[in-house]
C-alpha positions in Angstrom: -18.9 108.9 101.5 -20.8 106.7 98.8 -24.3 106.2 99.2 -26.5 103.9 97.1 -30.0 106.1 96.4 -33.5 104.6 95.1 -36.1 106.7 93.6 -39.9 105.3 93.2 -42.1 107.5 91.8 -42.6 110.7 90.8 -39.2 111.1 91.8 -37.2 108.6 89.1 -39.6 111.0 86.5 -38.3 113.6 87.6 -34.3 112.2 87.9 -35.0 110.2 85.2 -33.0 107.3 87.1 -34.8 105.2 89.7 -30.9 103.9 91.3 -27.8 105.8 91.4 -24.5 105.8 93.7 -23.5 109.1 95.4 -20.6 110.5 96.4 -21.4 112.6 99.5 -19.6 114.1 101.9 -22.9 115.7 104.9 -23.5 113.3 107.6 -27.3 113.8 107.7 -29.9 112.9 106.0 -31.0 116.8 106.4 -27.6 117.6 105.0 -27.8 114.8 101.8 -31.8 115.7 100.5 -30.3 120.1 100.3 -27.9 118.2 98.1 -30.1 116.4 95.8 -31.6 119.6 95.9 -29.7 121.0 94.4 -28.8 118.7 91.4 -32.3 117.8 91.2 -34.0 121.4 91.6 -37.1 123.0 93.3 -39.4 120.1 91.1 -37.5 117.1 93.0 -37.7 119.5 96.2 -42.0 120.3 95.7 -42.1 116.0 94.8 -40.6 115.1 98.0 -41.4 118.0 100.7 -44.7 119.7 101.7 -43.9 123.5 101.3 -43.9 123.2 105.6 -41.0 120.8 105.2 -43.3 117.9 105.6 -42.3 114.5 104.0 -44.5 113.5 101.1 -42.9 110.3 100.6 -41.2 107.8 102.5 -38.2 107.8 103.0 -35.7 105.5 105.3 -32.5 104.8 106.1 -31.3 100.6 105.4 -35.2 99.5 105.1 -35.9 101.5 108.2 -38.0 105.3 108.8 -35.3 108.0 108.9 -36.5 112.0 109.6 -33.8 114.9 109.0 -31.1 114.2 111.8 -30.5 110.8 110.6 -26.9 110.4 110.3 -25.8 108.4 107.1 -22.4 106.5 107.1 -20.8 104.8 104.3 -22.6 102.4 102.3 -25.9 103.2 103.2 -28.9 103.1 101.3 -31.8 105.8 101.6 -35.0 104.8 99.7 -37.7 107.6 98.7 -41.1 105.5 99.1 -44.4 106.2 97.6 -46.6 106.1 100.1 -49.7 104.7 98.8 -53.9 105.4 100.3 -56.8 104.8 99.8 -60.0 102.7 99.8 
């Protein structure tokens, strides 16, 4: 299946792109992230997740908050959005 991916912030810097289409054979966000970790390496993974596995960024599928178990379908758009906070 074809997944549309949007990278923001440090992930865009890590990948040197802001968007891409990826051919992927898995079914969950977890499997897709494992695919991306292999493709882009440890720096990508360390930017995206805490050592315990919690997301450092908001991960969405078709503009809806996603979890590791969110199912992916052909044509879905997964986005990695920077969480901005402060005072």
